Structure formats: C-alpha cells, structure tokens
C-alpha positions in Angstrom: -13.0 -6.3 -25.5 -15.0 -7.4 -22.6 -18.2 -6.0 -22.3 -18.5 -6.1 -18.2 -15.2 -5.6 -15.7 -14.1 -7.5 -12.9 -14.9 -6.3 -9.6 -12.6 -5.5 -6.7 -13.7 -4.4 -2.9 -11.4 -2.6 -1.0 -12.2 -3.5 2.8 -9.9 -2.9 6.3 -9.5 -0.7 9.1 -9.8 3.2 9.2 -6.7 4.6 8.1 -4.6 1.4 7.1 -3.8 2.3 3.6 -6.7 1.4 1.1 -6.6 4.2 -1.0 -2.9 4.5 -1.1 -2.6 1.2 -2.2 -4.9 1.5 -5.0 -3.4 5.0 -5.8 -0.1 3.5 -5.9 -1.3 0.4 -8.2 -3.1 2.0 -10.9 -1.5 5.7 -10.9 1.4 5.3 -9.6 1.4 7.9 -7.1 2.3 7.7 -3.1 1.9 11.0 -1.2 3.8 10.3 2.0 1.9 11.8 5.0 -1.6 12.7 3.7 -4.7 11.4 4.6 -8.3 11.6 2.9 -11.0 10.2 4.8 -13.2 7.8 2.1 -16.8 7.8 2.2 -16.8 5.6 -1.2 -14.7 6.0 -4.4 -14.7 3.7 -7.7 -11.2 3.5 -9.7 -11.6 1.9 -13.1 -8.4 0.9 -14.9 -7.3 -1.7 -17.1 -4.6 -4.5 -16.6 -2.7 -6.9 -18.8 -3.5 -10.4 -18.0 -1.6 -12.3 -20.9 0.1 -11.0 -23.7 -2.1 -8.9 -25.5 -5.3 -9.4 -23.3 -6.5 -6.9 -21.4 -9.2 -6.8 -18.8 -11.0 -4.2 -17.5 -11.1 -4.0 -13.4 -13.3 -1.6 -11.4 -12.2 -1.5 -7.8 -14.5 0.0 -4.8 -12.6 2.1 -2.1 -14.6 2.0 1.2 -14.6 3.8 4.4 -12.6 2.1 6.8 -14.0 -0.4 9.2 -14.0 0.8 12.8 
C-alpha cells in the first residue's frame, strides 16, 4: 500500500461542472439540474492503475474562477 496519495486539483469557471465530474467518476452519481456552490471540497478514492495494483488519489475541488 502506498503511503502518500496522488493529488489532483480541479480548476475552472463557476458552474462549469467540476464537482459533477468528480462525483460521476468517484461515486457514479449524476444529479441533473442541481447546483451546489463549492468553496473547497476534498475527495479521496482508490483507483486501479494496473492489474492488482491500486493507488490512492486525493482530488481538491475548488470554487469557480470568475
């Protein structure tokens, strides 16, 4: 098991779908027509990079850029 996580930062304009993309990839959930203002959120997940090898990722969801 790795001791550290790969870090990903989501950047983009306000209401462009950064949080929706993260939720869809990690949880398989997409809610049509719902918007939630984000100040900052952190998501953590395990992904399979090769057969039998898993890595931990940490995704930082930021507030939209104006």
